[in-house]
N, C-alpha and C positions, 0 to 999 in steps of 0.2 A: 398500851392498852392490852389487857390480859385476854387470853382465849375465852370466847363466850360473851365478851362485853358487847353491848348493843350501842350503836351510834346511829345518828340520823343526819341527813344533809338537807338543806333548804333547796327544794327542787322546783317549786312553783309558787307563784303568788297571784292574787287577783283581787278585784274589787267589783261588787255588783250592787246596783240600786234596785230596791224593791218598792215599787210605787203603789201596789194594790194589795188588798187583803183577800181578794176573790180567789186567787190561785197561788199555790206555792210555786216558787221559781227555783230551778236547780241552782245549787250553790256554784256549780261550774257552768254558769249561764253562757259566758262568752267562749268557752272551750269545754265542751261537754264530756271530755274524756281524759282521764289519766291513763287509761288502758291503751290508747293509740300511741302514746309515747313510751309508756312504762309497762312492765308486766302487770296484768290485772290482779295478780296475787301478791304484789308488793305491799308491804305494810306501811301505813302512813299515820302521822299525827297531824291533826288539823287545828291551827289556832284561828280563832274568829274574833274580830273586834267590831262592835256595833258603833255606828255614828249616825247622828241626825234623826233619832227616833226614840220613842219611849221603850219599846220592846219588840222583839220578834222571836219566833220559834224555829228550831231546826228539827226536822223529823224525816224519817224515810218516806219515799213517795208512796202514795196510797193511803196515808193517814191524813186526817183533817187538821185544821188549825187548832184543835183542842188537845193535841198530843205533841210530845216532843220536849226538847230542851228549851226552856225559856231564857232569853237573854234580855236583861233590862239595863237601864241607864246606870243602876247601882252595880251591876256586874257586867260591865260593857265588854269585857274580854274573857273568853273561855278557851280551854283546850279540850278538844274531844278525845276520847280514848283511842288507842291505836285501832285502825280498821284497814281492811284490804281496799285497794283502789276501786274495785268493782262496787263495793258498798258505799263508798263516798260519792260515786257518780249518781247514786239513787237518792242522796239527801236533797231535801228541799227546804227552803226558808219561807216562812209565812210572816208577813208584816201584821202584827197584832192590832196596832192602833191605826185606824183608817185616816185619822187626821194628820198623820206624819209620814213622811217618806223615809223609810229605813234604808240605810246602805251598810254594807259590811265589807271589811277587808279580810282576806284569807291568806294564811301561810301554810303551805303543805310541806311537811318534813318526811322524807322517804327513808325508811330503815335500810341501813347498809348491812350486807351479810358479814 
């Protein structure tokens, strides 16, 4: 690897079920913090895979279900752009279709210096 190359390591994974459209749930629902284990300024790439639903959205907290990245059955896997850990902790997922229970699996890749 040449000087200045960027590499990532798989540092965390998780799965969350989103049973309601009323509230957005944090994507780190079971462990609400990357910062407690890692530096909050660490840069991460997040892979998201949707299962068991028609679609849901991922958006920063404070936004409604009408904004964010929409994930559908046709695009059931996405990779979010690199973000600092403190920003990932503020992401919420919204189940768009009330008739289905969305669940998602996450992989968190931490950038190595």
